[in-house]
C-alpha positions as CSV (number, residue, x, y, z in Angstrom):
1,X,23.2,238.9,39.8
2,X,21.0,236.0,38.2
3,X,19.9,232.3,39.5
4,X,19.3,229.4,38.0
5,X,15.8,227.7,38.6
6,X,16.5,224.1,37.6
7,X,17.7,222.0,41.1
8,X,21.3,220.6,41.2
9,X,21.4,216.9,43.6
10,X,23.7,216.0,45.7
11,X,23.6,211.9,46.5
12,X,21.6,211.9,49.2
13,X,18.9,213.1,46.7
14,X,18.6,210.7,44.4
15,X,18.8,206.6,44.6
16,X,19.2,204.3,41.6
17,X,16.2,202.2,39.9
18,X,17.3,198.5,39.8
19,X,16.8,196.3,36.5
20,X,16.6,193.4,35.4
21,X,20.1,191.6,35.3
22,X,21.3,187.6,34.1
23,X,23.9,187.9,36.8
24,X,24.0,185.1,39.0
25,X,26.8,186.4,41.7
26,X,28.3,189.9,42.6
27,X,31.8,187.7,42.0
28,X,30.8,188.3,38.3
29,X,31.4,192.3,38.5
30,X,34.4,193.8,37.2
31,X,36.0,196.8,38.7
32,X,38.8,197.4,37.2
33,X,39.4,200.0,34.3
34,X,41.8,200.9,31.9
35,X,42.3,204.5,30.9
36,X,44.9,206.4,28.3
37,X,45.3,209.9,29.2
38,X,44.7,212.7,27.0
39,X,47.6,215.0,27.4
40,X,50.5,212.5,29.0
41,X,49.1,209.3,26.6
42,X,49.8,206.9,29.9
43,X,47.8,204.3,30.8
44,X,46.3,203.5,34.1
45,X,44.9,200.1,34.6
46,X,43.0,199.4,38.3
47,X,40.5,199.9,40.5
48,X,39.7,203.8,40.2
49,X,38.8,204.6,43.8
50,X,41.9,206.9,45.2
51,X,42.7,207.8,48.8
52,X,43.1,211.5,49.2
53,X,45.6,213.7,50.0
54,X,44.6,214.5,53.3
55,X,46.1,214.0,56.4
56,X,45.0,211.0,57.9
57,X,44.9,209.9,54.3
58,X,47.4,210.1,52.2
59,X,50.1,208.8,53.6
60,X,53.1,206.4,52.2
61,X,51.6,203.0,54.3
62,X,48.5,203.9,52.5
63,X,49.8,203.8,49.3
64,X,51.6,200.6,50.1
65,X,48.5,199.2,51.1
66,X,46.4,200.1,48.3
67,X,48.7,199.0,45.4
68,X,47.7,195.8,46.6
69,X,44.3,196.1,45.8
70,X,44.7,197.7,43.0
71,X,43.9,201.1,44.1
72,X,45.1,205.2,43.5
73,X,46.7,207.3,46.4
74,X,47.1,211.1,46.2
75,X,49.8,211.6,48.5
76,X,49.6,214.3,50.9
77,X,50.6,217.6,49.7
78,X,53.7,218.8,52.8
79,X,55.8,215.4,51.9
80,X,59.6,216.7,51.7
81,X,61.2,215.8,48.4
82,X,63.8,214.1,50.8
83,X,60.6,212.2,52.0
84,X,60.0,210.5,48.8
85,X,63.5,210.0,47.4
86,X,63.7,208.1,50.9
87,X,60.3,205.9,50.7
88,X,60.4,205.0,46.7
89,X,64.2,204.2,46.8
90,X,63.5,201.6,49.5
91,X,60.9,200.3,47.8
92,X,62.3,200.0,44.1
93,X,61.2,196.5,44.0
94,X,57.4,198.2,44.2
95,X,57.3,199.5,40.6
96,X,53.3,199.8,40.8
97,X,53.5,202.5,43.6
98,X,54.6,205.0,40.9
99,X,51.7,204.0,38.8
100,X,49.0,204.1,41.7
101,X,50.6,207.0,43.7
102,X,50.6,211.0,42.6
103,X,52.9,213.4,44.5
104,X,50.8,216.9,45.1
105,X,51.7,220.2,45.0
106,X,50.2,223.3,45.1
107,X,51.3,226.6,43.1
108,X,53.2,229.1,45.3
109,X,56.4,229.6,44.0
110,X,57.7,227.5,47.4
111,X,55.6,224.3,46.1
112,X,56.9,225.0,42.6
113,X,60.3,224.7,43.9
114,X,59.8,221.8,45.9
115,X,58.1,219.9,43.2
116,X,60.8,220.6,40.5
117,X,63.1,219.5,42.8
118,X,61.4,216.1,43.8
119,X,60.7,215.1,40.0
120,X,64.3,215.8,39.3
121,X,65.2,213.8,42.0
122,X,62.6,211.2,42.0
123,X,62.2,210.4,37.9
124,X,59.6,207.6,38.3
125,X,56.9,209.6,39.2
126,X,54.5,209.5,36.8
127,X,51.2,211.5,38.5
128,X,51.1,215.0,39.8
129,X,48.1,216.5,41.4
130,X,48.2,220.7,41.1
131,X,45.9,220.8,43.7
132,X,44.2,224.3,45.0
133,X,40.8,225.0,47.1
134,X,39.6,227.6,43.6
135,X,40.4,225.8,40.5
136,X,38.6,228.9,38.7
137,X,42.0,231.3,39.4
138,X,43.8,232.6,36.3
139,X,46.7,232.0,38.1
140,X,46.0,228.2,38.7
141,X,45.3,227.8,35.0
142,X,48.2,229.4,33.7
143,X,49.8,227.0,36.7
144,X,49.0,223.7,35.2
145,X,49.7,224.9,31.3
146,X,53.2,226.0,32.5
147,X,53.5,222.9,34.2
148,X,52.4,220.6,31.6
149,X,54.8,222.6,29.0
150,X,57.5,221.6,31.2
151,X,56.8,218.3,31.6
152,X,54.7,216.4,28.8
153,X,55.0,213.2,29.9
154,X,53.4,213.4,33.4
155,X,49.6,212.6,34.4
156,X,48.0,215.6,35.4
157,X,45.4,215.6,38.2
158,X,44.6,219.3,38.5
159,X,41.6,220.5,40.5
160,X,39.3,221.2,42.3
161,X,36.4,222.4,40.3
162,X,32.7,222.4,39.8
163,X,31.4,223.1,36.5
164,X,31.9,221.8,32.5
165,X,33.5,225.4,31.4
166,X,36.4,225.0,33.5
167,X,36.8,221.5,33.2
168,X,37.0,221.8,29.9
169,X,39.8,224.5,29.8
170,X,41.9,222.6,32.5
171,X,42.0,219.8,30.1
172,X,43.0,221.9,27.2
173,X,45.6,223.9,29.3
174,X,47.3,220.2,29.2
175,X,45.4,218.4,32.6
176,X,44.8,214.8,32.0
177,X,42.2,214.1,35.1
178,X,39.9,217.2,36.9
179,X,39.2,216.9,40.2
180,X,35.3,218.0,40.4
181,X,34.0,219.4,44.1
182,X,33.8,222.3,46.1
183,X,32.6,222.1,49.9
184,X,31.2,218.6,50.1
185,X,34.0,217.3,52.1
186,X,32.6,215.8,55.7
187,X,35.5,218.0,56.8
188,X,34.9,221.1,54.8
189,X,33.3,224.5,55.8
190,X,33.9,226.0,52.4
191,X,30.3,225.8,52.0
192,X,29.8,227.7,54.9
193,X,32.2,230.3,55.7
194,X,32.2,231.6,51.8
195,X,28.8,230.3,50.6
196,X,30.0,228.7,47.5
197,X,29.7,225.7,45.7
198,X,27.6,223.0,43.8
199,X,25.8,219.7,44.6
200,X,28.3,217.3,44.1
201,X,26.0,214.9,42.5
202,X,25.2,217.1,39.8
203,X,28.8,218.1,39.6
204,X,30.0,214.9,39.0
205,X,27.8,214.6,35.9
206,X,27.9,218.2,33.9
207,X,31.9,218.1,34.4
208,X,32.0,214.2,33.4
209,X,29.4,215.0,30.3
210,X,32.2,218.3,29.9
211,X,35.2,216.2,30.1
212,X,34.6,213.1,28.4
213,X,33.4,214.9,25.0
214,X,37.5,216.3,24.9
215,X,38.6,212.6,25.7
216,X,39.3,213.2,29.1
217,X,38.3,211.8,33.0
218,X,37.2,213.3,35.8
219,X,37.6,212.4,39.6
220,X,34.9,213.0,41.8
221,X,36.5,213.9,44.9
222,X,34.3,214.4,48.4
223,X,30.6,214.0,49.8
224,X,30.7,210.2,49.4
225,X,29.9,209.0,53.3
226,X,28.7,205.8,52.2
227,X,29.4,202.4,49.9
228,X,26.2,203.7,48.4
229,X,27.6,207.2,47.6
230,X,30.6,205.9,46.0
231,X,28.3,203.7,43.4
232,X,26.3,207.1,42.9
233,X,29.9,208.7,42.0
234,X,30.6,206.1,39.4
235,X,26.7,205.9,37.9
236,X,26.7,209.8,37.5
237,X,30.0,209.3,35.5
238,X,32.7,209.7,37.4
239,X,36.0,207.8,36.0
240,X,37.6,207.9,39.4
241,X,36.3,208.6,42.7
242,X,38.3,209.7,45.8
243,X,37.4,209.2,49.6
244,X,39.2,210.8,52.6
245,X,36.7,210.1,55.8
246,X,35.4,206.9,54.5
247,X,39.5,206.1,54.7
248,X,40.5,208.2,57.9
249,X,41.0,206.6,61.2
250,X,42.7,203.5,59.7
251,X,46.2,202.1,60.4
252,X,47.3,202.9,57.4
253,X,46.6,206.7,57.8
254,X,48.5,206.9,60.8
255,X,48.0,209.5,63.7
256,X,47.3,208.6,67.2
257,X,44.4,206.7,68.4
258,X,43.1,208.4,71.2
259,X,40.4,206.0,73.6
260,X,37.8,207.4,75.6
261,X,35.7,206.1,78.1
262,X,31.7,207.1,78.1
263,X,29.0,206.0,80.6
264,X,26.4,204.5,79.1
265,X,22.3,204.5,80.1
266,X,22.9,201.0,81.2
267,X,22.5,199.9,84.9
268,X,25.3,197.2,85.7
269,X,23.2,194.3,86.9
270,X,26.1,193.8,90.2
271,X,24.3,197.6,91.4
272,X,27.1,199.2,93.6
273,X,28.1,202.2,93.8
274,X,29.1,203.1,90.4
275,X,25.8,201.8,89.0
276,X,26.2,203.1,85.7
277,X,28.2,200.7,82.9
278,X,31.0,202.5,81.0
279,X,32.4,201.5,78.3
280,X,35.4,202.7,75.8
281,X,35.6,204.2,72.3
282,X,38.9,205.0,70.5
283,X,39.0,207.4,67.8
284,X,41.5,209.2,65.6
285,X,41.9,212.9,64.4
286,X,41.1,213.7,60.5
287,X,41.1,216.9,59.3
288,X,40.5,219.0,55.9
289,X,43.8,220.3,54.0
290,X,42.1,224.3,54.7
291,X,42.5,223.8,58.1
292,X,44.0,226.0,60.4
293,X,46.0,223.1,61.8
294,X,47.1,222.2,57.7
295,X,48.0,225.7,57.0
296,X,50.7,225.8,60.0
297,X,51.5,222.2,58.3
298,X,52.6,223.9,55.4
299,X,53.9,226.6,56.7
300,X,51.8,229.1,59.0
301,X,48.5,230.9,58.4
302,X,48.2,233.9,56.6
303,X,45.9,237.3,57.9
304,X,44.4,236.9,54.6
305,X,42.9,233.2,54.7
306,X,40.3,231.7,57.5
307,X,40.1,227.8,58.0
308,X,37.5,226.3,55.9
309,X,37.1,222.3,57.5
310,X,37.2,221.1,60.5
311,X,39.3,218.8,62.8
312,X,37.3,215.8,63.9
313,X,37.7,212.9,65.7
314,X,36.9,209.4,63.7
315,X,36.6,206.1,65.1
316,X,39.9,204.0,64.8
317,X,38.7,201.3,62.4
318,X,41.8,199.3,62.4
319,X,43.5,198.3,59.2
320,X,42.0,200.0,55.8
321,X,41.4,196.5,54.2
322,X,37.9,196.7,56.1
323,X,37.1,199.9,55.1
324,X,37.9,198.8,51.2
325,X,36.2,195.4,51.3
326,X,33.2,197.1,52.8
327,X,33.1,200.0,49.5
328,X,34.1,197.1,46.9
329,X,31.5,194.5,48.0
330,X,28.7,197.1,47.7
331,X,30.3,198.6,44.5
332,X,29.8,195.1,43.0
333,X,26.4,194.7,44.4
334,X,25.2,198.1,42.8
335,X,26.7,197.2,39.5
336,X,24.1,193.4,40.2
337,X,21.4,195.4,40.7
338,X,21.0,197.3,37.7
339,X,23.0,194.5,35.5
340,X,26.5,196.0,34.9
341,X,28.9,193.1,34.5
342,X,31.9,195.6,34.5
343,X,32.4,198.7,36.7
344,X,32.7,200.3,33.1
345,X,28.9,199.6,32.2
346,X,27.6,200.8,35.4
347,X,26.8,204.9,34.4
348,X,25.1,203.2,31.2
349,X,22.9,201.0,32.8
350,X,21.5,203.7,35.6
351,X,18.5,205.3,36.1
352,X,18.6,208.0,38.8
353,X,15.0,209.0,40.7
354,X,14.7,211.7,42.7
355,X,13.6,211.2,46.4
356,X,11.3,213.3,48.9
357,X,13.2,215.1,51.1
358,X,16.8,213.6,50.8
359,X,15.9,210.6,52.5
360,X,16.8,207.5,50.8
361,X,17.4,205.1,54.1
362,X,15.3,204.3,57.3
363,X,17.8,205.0,60.0
364,X,15.2,204.7,62.7
365,X,17.9,202.0,64.4
366,X,21.0,204.0,63.1
367,X,22.6,205.2,66.7
368,X,21.1,201.8,68.7
369,X,23.2,199.0,66.0
370,X,25.7,197.7,67.8
371,X,26.9,195.2,65.1
372,X,26.2,193.2,62.2
């Protein structure tokens, strides 16, 4: 047993110090990036924000909407080969779908059979996300290496990890992009159930440093609850930022919209027997890939496993483009505060300041806000 004494940081432990800027408008900020990947040698062009491969986020409809931005989508793991084939066949006039979409797989024999069948049938696929909760297992590392040997031209996303050493090893095994984050997600309970994790901002900074030294790339996966957190993730060196809860509850994410009525503390001016005012709110169910529900979707809960996620009701948000515009607006504004004319410049112009007690904003009226 040993203890690391230096403090590791989450997004809510820091703010970004503003700097003098010559920019006149947020419109001047270029959020597009272009990356060439170290192993596949393929190129990405677009805004490097990813809709997560979670239920209620990583859907076909989400991918169709994201390419309009253009942004990236990692499809939910339980899409079958036939589903993906039918979808791509119906959208042959949208070649960017394959440039901005990854199919997702685990590492079991069943997962391997399915992804191999999918790649054989759908030859236009360019990205595969090899997704496991524990990126430190030898089985996972060996699978990434074997997958690279079989598919030299596929861009491989692999994770999740939180330390520089395994980030480097995954890249050397054949991954192009490493997913960084264990336990920071809004519906993840890994840290509660297992005690395992790493503060997300520090994980991003350390893994980005390791990856960039080899010519690799990383995704900051999880932990963002606001546009400001997305800014901090990119400022910390992330090449991509993957979002789950911030994209959930939208039309494109799917799921049944549930409407509930609540009594408020207001009094009805007309009085009468009812007296108290009621209001209606709409929600959509959202849950993580390690929940019991997700395990059932993937074929059943194993006796040796436990749920490491929550099932929650998130507010219904309508079209995802509303959420996207809010995120991109915050990102552009964050860049202007430090004088970064492009997203590429943001990390180079960032100075983080630690805050006292993790309080980065005034939340006095947070619960009573009704609109802007």
